C-alpha positions as a printed Julia matrix, in Angstrom:
320×3 Matrix{Float64}:
 49.3   120.82  121.7
 51.99  121.86  119.23
 55.33  120.05  118.99
 57.14  123.01  120.59
 54.76  122.84  123.52
 55.36  119.11  123.86
 59.12  119.7   123.93
 58.72  122.28  126.68
 56.56  119.9   128.72
 59.03  117.04  128.21
 61.96  119.22  129.29
 60.21  120.46  132.42
 59.03  116.98  133.37
 62.53  115.56  132.94
 63.8   118.22  135.36
 61.03  117.35  137.79
 61.91  113.66  137.48
 65.56  114.38  138.31
 64.44  116.41  141.33
 62.2   113.53  142.43
 65.09  111.07  142.29
 67.32  113.41  144.31
 64.53  113.92  146.85
 63.97  110.2   147.32
 67.69  109.61  147.82
 67.81  112.4   150.4
 64.75  111.08  152.25
 66.12  107.54  152.32
 69.49  108.75  153.6
 68.0   110.88  156.4
 65.56  108.18  157.53
 68.26  105.49  157.39
 70.64  107.62  159.47
 67.95  108.39  162.07
 67.08  104.72  162.41
 70.75  103.78  162.66
 71.36  106.29  165.46
 68.15  105.44  167.33
 68.51  103.21  170.39
 67.19   99.69  170.2
 67.91   98.9   166.55
 67.33   95.37  165.14
 70.91   94.33  165.86
 70.48   95.21  169.53
 67.41   92.97  169.55
 69.47   90.14  168.1
 71.96   90.72  170.92
 69.24   90.48  173.55
 68.95   94.22  174.07
 72.68   94.78  174.36
 74.69   97.74  173.2
 75.05   98.83  169.62
 78.82   98.85  169.87
 81.5    96.25  170.37
 82.85   93.05  168.9
 79.62   91.16  169.57
 77.66   93.49  167.32
 80.3    93.25  164.59
 80.08   89.47  164.78
 76.33   89.58  164.22
 76.74   91.95  161.27
 79.4    89.75  159.69
 77.15   86.72  160.16
 74.38   88.56  158.34
 76.75   89.62  155.57
 76.34   93.33  156.34
 79.0    96.06  156.56
 79.79   97.36  160.05
 79.55  101.06  159.12
 76.24  102.88  158.64
 77.18  104.16  155.2
 78.21  100.67  154.13
 74.85   99.33  155.26
 73.07  102.19  153.53
 74.74  101.6   150.17
 74.15   97.87  150.52
 70.46   98.51  151.19
 70.18  101.07  148.38
 71.78   98.65  145.95
 69.11   96.09  146.77
 66.38   98.74  146.48
 67.53   99.65  142.98
 66.98   95.99  142.1
 63.47   96.1   143.56
 64.4    94.31  146.8
 63.42   96.16  149.99
 64.39   93.22  152.16
 62.21   91.15  154.49
 60.09   92.26  157.4
 61.8    91.64  160.74
 58.43   90.82  162.31
 56.84   88.5   159.75
 59.8    87.47  157.61
 57.75   88.24  154.48
 59.21   90.33  151.65
 58.51   94.02  152.22
 57.35   94.45  148.61
 54.66   91.82  149.17
 53.43   93.6   152.31
 53.39   97.02  150.67
 51.76   95.86  147.44
 48.63   94.77  149.32
 48.47   97.6   151.86
 49.54  100.18  149.28
 46.59   99.39  147.02
 44.21   99.75  149.95
 45.67  103.13  150.88
 45.61  104.22  147.23
 41.93  103.33  147.02
 41.28  105.2   150.26
 43.16  108.37  149.3
 41.87  108.58  145.72
 38.32  107.94  146.87
 38.64  110.61  149.55
 39.99  113.1   147.0
 36.95  112.51  144.83
 34.66  113.05  147.82
 36.51  116.24  148.76
 36.28  117.69  145.26
 32.64  116.66  144.77
 31.76  118.55  147.95
 34.19  121.48  147.66
 33.74  122.52  144.02
 29.95  123.16  144.09
 30.12  124.98  147.43
 33.07  127.11  146.3
 31.3   127.93  143.03
 28.11  128.97  144.83
 30.08  131.06  147.3
 31.94  132.81  144.48
 28.94  133.44  142.22
 26.35  134.12  144.94
 28.31  135.1   148.05
 25.17  136.34  149.83
 23.1   133.29  148.91
 21.62  131.14  151.68
 22.82  127.86  150.14
 26.39  129.12  149.86
 26.41  130.32  153.46
 24.97  127.1   154.85
 27.37  124.99  152.8
 30.38  127.05  153.88
 29.4   126.89  157.55
 28.96  123.1   157.39
 32.33  122.7   155.67
 34.12  124.73  158.34
 32.28  122.83  161.08
 33.24  119.4   159.72
 36.85  120.47  159.14
 37.11  121.64  162.75
 36.1   118.26  164.2
 38.85  115.79  165.16
 39.11  113.02  162.59
 39.16  110.16  165.08
 36.14  111.54  166.96
 34.17  112.0   163.75
 35.13  108.47  162.69
 33.81  106.89  165.89
 30.68  109.01  165.58
 30.07  107.7   162.05
 30.63  104.11  163.18
 28.2   104.51  166.07
 25.51  106.22  163.99
 25.62  104.16  160.79
 26.43  100.73  162.24
 24.85  100.71  165.7
 21.84  102.96  165.2
 20.97  102.5   161.53
 22.63   99.15  160.82
 23.51  100.29  157.3
 27.21   99.39  157.47
 27.65   96.45  159.86
 31.27   95.79  160.77
 33.01   93.36  158.47
 33.1    90.0   160.24
 35.13   88.12  157.65
 32.37   85.76  156.54
 31.8    84.97  152.9
 28.48   86.8   152.95
 30.02   90.04  154.14
 33.1    89.67  151.97
 30.88   89.67  148.9
 29.8    93.22  149.72
 33.06   94.34  151.28
 33.2    97.37  148.99
 30.28   98.83  150.96
 32.41   99.0   154.07
 34.89  101.28  152.28
 32.27  104.02  151.96
 32.54  105.2   155.56
 36.36  105.52  155.74
 36.49  107.11  152.28
 33.78  109.61  153.25
 35.48  110.33  156.57
 38.89  111.0   155.01
 37.31  113.06  152.23
 35.35  115.27  154.62
 37.51  115.21  157.74
 41.07  115.44  156.43
 41.29  119.08  157.46
 41.8   120.29  153.89
 38.15  120.62  152.87
 37.66  124.13  154.33
 40.92  125.38  152.84
 40.06  123.95  149.42
 36.64  125.65  149.5
 38.16  128.98  150.55
 40.95  128.81  147.98
 38.67  127.8   145.11
 36.13  130.46  146.05
 38.79  133.16  145.86
 40.18  131.87  142.58
 36.76  131.53  140.92
 35.75  134.99  142.12
 38.99  136.47  140.76
 38.65  134.76  137.38
 35.02  135.85  137.02
 36.2   139.47  137.1
 38.88  138.99  134.45
 38.57  140.94  131.2
 38.37  137.86  128.96
 35.46  136.49  131.03
 33.55  139.76  130.68
 34.23  139.64  126.94
 32.98  136.06  126.7
 29.86  137.0   128.66
 29.2   139.95  126.36
 29.51  137.71  123.29
 27.12  135.16  124.8
 29.8   132.47  124.97
 30.08  129.96  127.81
 32.01  131.65  130.59
 32.57  128.34  132.38
 34.35  126.85  129.39
 36.65  129.87  129.27
 37.21  129.87  133.02
 37.74  126.11  133.44
 41.54  126.05  133.22
 42.31  129.06  135.37
 39.43  128.79  137.85
 39.29  125.02  138.33
 42.02  122.93  136.71
 45.09  124.81  137.97
 43.79  125.64  141.48
 42.54  122.08  142.08
 45.83  120.51  141.01
 47.77  123.01  143.13
 45.71  122.47  146.27
 45.88  118.67  145.89
 49.66  118.84  145.62
 49.84  121.06  148.7
 47.46  118.96  150.8
 48.71  115.5   149.85
 50.86  115.18  153.02
 47.85  116.07  155.18
 45.67  113.54  153.35
 48.25  110.81  153.95
 48.51  111.84  157.59
 44.74  111.66  157.92
 44.77  108.23  156.26
 46.85  106.87  159.16
 44.17  107.94  161.66
 41.29  106.69  159.51
 42.96  103.31  159.01
 43.38  102.92  162.76
 39.77  103.87  163.47
 38.27  101.56  160.85
 40.88   98.79  161.11
 41.68   99.45  157.45
 44.58   97.29  156.16
 46.58  100.1   154.58
 50.01  101.67  154.74
 49.11  103.72  157.8
 48.48  100.63  159.91
 51.57   98.96  158.47
 53.72  101.98  159.36
 52.22  102.18  162.84
 52.86   98.49  163.49
 56.37   98.7   162.03
 57.22  101.65  164.27
 56.06   99.73  167.35
 58.01   96.62  166.32
 61.04   98.61  165.1
 60.66   96.82  161.78
 63.19   99.03  159.99
 62.98   97.57  156.47
 59.23   98.26  156.47
 59.7   101.76  157.95
 62.23  102.67  155.27
 60.02  101.36  152.47
 56.94  103.17  153.77
 58.91  106.42  154.14
 60.13  106.17  150.54
 56.67  105.34  149.24
 55.07  108.22  151.15
 57.7   110.65  149.84
 57.08  109.38  146.31
 53.3   109.87  146.59
 53.71  113.41  147.94
 56.17  114.22  145.18
 53.85  112.79  142.53
 51.17  115.26  143.62
 53.57  118.15  142.98
 54.71  116.49  139.77
 51.11  116.27  138.52
 50.44  119.91  139.28
 53.62  120.98  137.5
 52.72  118.88  134.45
 49.23  120.39  134.24
 50.53  123.92  134.77
 53.13  123.66  132.01
 50.71  121.9   129.65
 48.18  124.71  130.1
 50.78  127.5   129.86
 54.09  126.34  128.3
 55.45  129.91  128.45
 55.54  129.6   132.24
 57.92  126.63  132.14
 60.78  128.75  133.51
 58.83  129.54  136.73
């Protein structure tokens, strides 16, 4: 890439970074305000379930060294966050960063693995459907994709557990022994496959890629490349695969994270979904705030990645 192209990419990415920071601040403010206004906050628990108002509550806040107003508490919390301190869990007393570092890596492994599964399945089927729309393989593959995407994720998860663990005995449930821990990576195959196939985005990805590939195959430059005997797939890679895949991943990232919560519950997977679920039940607000920020950051990074790829491929479109 030329230096002018690099400057364009750097300028666009700096704008995207500024937007990301503003988005995270907005998300944190909205979530903090909702939690503050919700009944049964942590301070009410400290008061034995009493009211949120009154001198007794102010006494507790002063004892904890916290401002009495919501905006004072928010700025105090945000100041700690900027220093990398998300506070301690109200349930376990452990630092929130320690809890999220372990569960976050598990969720990252789950989501990235599921994305690979989704693309490995979707790209060949979409290519067959675009190149040979009347072919038997393309039709069967498309029907199976739509069928799997229509099934509820939790039901499909329990079906996989029953079939592969009870009937076939291929993936026995992890018991925690040293023998099973040695091969613990095997037990990640089922939840990764379930999230990759049953996140609800597989059918849409196949349909979108099929339309894009079909459109690109009828472009003038592809017909020219075919007439010259050049590789049409090399010419079509950026427009038919790279840009559409990055765009659909950015659009479906929230749905993948939402599906991860269900998959983690079904398979008892120690990820952010289970942490968020437990924190919501326990009203563990420091953990809820941290998970909300992290989820917003992951979703935004998907859009950020697509924008980076789009501008790198076509710097002239940086103003769009």
